[in-house]
C-alpha positions as CSV (number, residue, x, y, z in Angstrom):
1,M,191.6,111.1,-46.2
2,S,191.3,113.5,-43.2
3,K,193.1,112.9,-39.9
4,V,191.4,114.0,-36.7
5,A,193.1,114.0,-33.3
6,I,191.0,112.7,-30.5
7,Q,192.2,114.4,-27.3
8,G,191.1,114.9,-23.7
9,N,190.4,111.5,-22.3
10,A,192.4,109.8,-19.5
11,S,194.1,107.4,-21.8
12,G,195.8,110.1,-23.7
13,T,195.5,111.0,-27.4
14,G,195.3,109.1,-30.6
15,T,195.0,109.8,-34.3
16,F,193.0,107.8,-36.8
17,T,191.7,108.2,-40.3
18,I,188.0,108.8,-40.0
19,A,187.0,109.3,-43.6
20,A,188.3,106.0,-44.7
21,L,186.6,103.9,-42.0
22,L,183.4,105.5,-41.0
23,N,180.4,107.3,-42.7
24,Y,178.1,109.6,-40.8
25,R,174.4,109.2,-41.6
26,D,171.4,110.4,-39.5
27,G,173.3,110.5,-36.2
28,N,175.0,107.2,-36.7
29,L,178.3,106.0,-37.9
30,Y,178.6,103.1,-40.3
31,W,181.7,101.1,-41.4
32,T,182.8,101.8,-44.9
33,D,184.2,99.4,-47.5
34,E,187.7,100.2,-46.1
35,A,186.8,98.6,-42.8
36,P,187.3,94.9,-42.1
37,K,185.0,92.7,-44.3
38,K,182.9,91.4,-41.3
39,V,181.7,94.9,-40.3
40,R,181.4,96.7,-43.7
41,G,178.1,98.6,-44.0
42,K,177.1,97.8,-40.4
43,L,176.3,100.3,-37.6
44,A,179.6,100.9,-35.9
45,G,180.2,100.2,-32.2
46,S,177.9,99.2,-29.4
47,V,176.2,100.9,-26.5
48,N,178.1,100.5,-23.2
49,K,176.6,100.0,-19.7
50,N,176.5,103.8,-19.3
51,G,174.4,104.3,-22.4
52,Y,177.1,105.7,-24.7
53,R,177.9,104.2,-28.1
54,K,181.6,103.3,-28.2
55,I,183.6,102.4,-31.4
56,E,186.9,100.7,-31.4
57,V,189.5,101.9,-33.9
58,D,193.1,100.6,-33.9
59,G,192.6,98.9,-30.5
60,K,191.2,102.1,-28.8
61,K,187.6,102.9,-27.9
62,Y,186.1,106.3,-28.8
63,G,182.7,107.7,-28.0
64,A,180.7,107.9,-31.2
65,H,179.6,111.4,-30.1
66,Q,183.3,112.4,-30.1
67,I,183.9,111.0,-33.6
68,V,180.7,112.7,-35.0
69,F,181.7,116.0,-33.5
70,A,185.3,115.7,-34.9
71,L,183.9,114.9,-38.4
72,H,182.0,118.1,-38.3
73,H,184.3,120.5,-36.4
74,G,187.8,119.0,-36.6
75,Y,188.4,118.9,-32.8
76,I,187.1,117.3,-29.7
77,P,186.1,119.7,-26.8
78,E,186.9,119.0,-23.1
79,C,183.4,117.7,-22.8
80,L,180.4,117.1,-25.1
81,D,176.8,117.5,-24.1
82,H,173.9,115.6,-25.6
83,I,171.3,118.4,-25.6
84,N,168.3,116.1,-25.3
85,G,170.0,114.0,-22.6
86,I,169.9,110.8,-24.7
87,K,173.4,109.4,-24.6
88,D,173.3,107.5,-27.9
89,D,171.6,110.2,-29.9
90,N,174.6,111.4,-31.8
91,R,173.0,113.6,-34.4
92,I,175.3,116.6,-34.8
93,E,172.5,119.0,-33.9
94,N,172.2,117.2,-30.6
95,L,175.9,117.7,-29.6
96,R,177.4,120.8,-28.2
97,P,180.7,121.7,-26.5
98,A,180.4,122.0,-22.7
99,T,182.4,122.1,-19.5
100,K,181.9,119.2,-17.1
101,A,179.8,121.4,-14.9
102,Q,177.5,122.5,-17.8
103,N,177.2,118.8,-18.9
104,G,176.1,118.0,-15.3
105,Y,173.5,120.8,-15.3
106,N,171.8,119.2,-18.3
107,R,171.6,115.7,-16.8
108,A,168.2,114.2,-15.9
109,G,167.4,114.7,-12.2
110,F,168.3,118.4,-12.1
111,S,164.5,119.1,-11.9
112,D,162.3,121.0,-9.6
113,S,161.9,118.1,-7.2
114,K,165.7,117.7,-7.0
115,N,166.2,121.4,-6.1
116,V,163.2,121.6,-3.7
117,S,162.9,119.7,-0.5
118,Y,160.5,119.8,2.4
119,R,161.9,120.8,5.9
120,N,159.9,119.4,8.8
121,D,161.7,121.7,11.3
122,S,160.4,124.9,9.6
123,K,157.4,123.4,7.8
124,S,158.6,125.0,4.6
125,W,160.0,124.1,1.2
126,R,163.7,124.9,0.7
127,V,165.4,125.6,-2.6
128,T,169.0,124.6,-3.0
129,M,171.2,124.2,-6.0
130,K,174.8,123.7,-7.0
131,V,176.4,126.8,-8.5
132,D,180.1,127.0,-9.4
133,G,180.8,123.8,-7.5
134,K,179.1,124.8,-4.2
135,Y,175.6,124.3,-2.9
136,R,173.6,127.6,-2.5
137,S,170.3,128.2,-0.8
138,F,167.7,130.2,-2.6
139,G,165.4,130.5,0.3
140,S,162.5,128.7,2.1
141,Y,158.9,129.0,1.1
142,K,155.6,127.9,2.6
143,D,154.1,127.3,-0.8
144,K,155.6,124.4,-2.8
145,E,154.7,125.8,-6.2
146,L,156.5,129.1,-5.4
147,A,159.6,127.1,-4.3
148,E,159.5,125.2,-7.6
149,L,159.2,128.5,-9.5
150,V,162.2,129.9,-7.7
151,A,164.2,126.7,-8.5
152,H,163.2,126.9,-12.1
153,E,164.3,130.6,-12.4
154,A,167.5,129.9,-10.5
155,R,168.4,127.1,-12.9
156,I,167.8,129.5,-15.9
157,K,169.9,132.2,-14.3
158,H,172.8,130.0,-13.2
159,H,172.8,127.1,-15.7
160,G,171.7,129.1,-18.8
161,E,171.2,127.1,-21.9
162,F,172.2,123.9,-20.0
163,A,169.3,124.2,-17.5
164,N,167.4,121.0,-17.4
165,H,163.8,121.2,-16.0
166,V,162.8,117.6,-16.5
């Protein structure tokens, strides 16, 4: 039996025996024969109102993505990012460690239209984006497509692999 410490959430830390209770298969966690009879063999946890699958172990709720990452890497990073943006897609290849800022860069809505807005006063398209916690301007353009291209390139430069263009 392997013990994995779950750390970094507001409620503190906890330790539980993962190998005895949960099996990882195709991005999901299933209760083993060591779990209570009523849940054995079933998909573990439920999806909460925010779209994350949560699993209760010893009276404490954990994100399935945290448990999956811990099973594969032995630790839980400050923040985990779902690469494809689907909050209950917990395949290990879809999870990566991130800072809170990087995780925010990858969320839906950080698209061209979010970073490009029309200004009536100047009759131009303005590009703005949050970088290192502060909003920055990347210029104003008469052509919307050029403004969207600038926004796209700015996201790549400043958000790197976490840039979300959708």
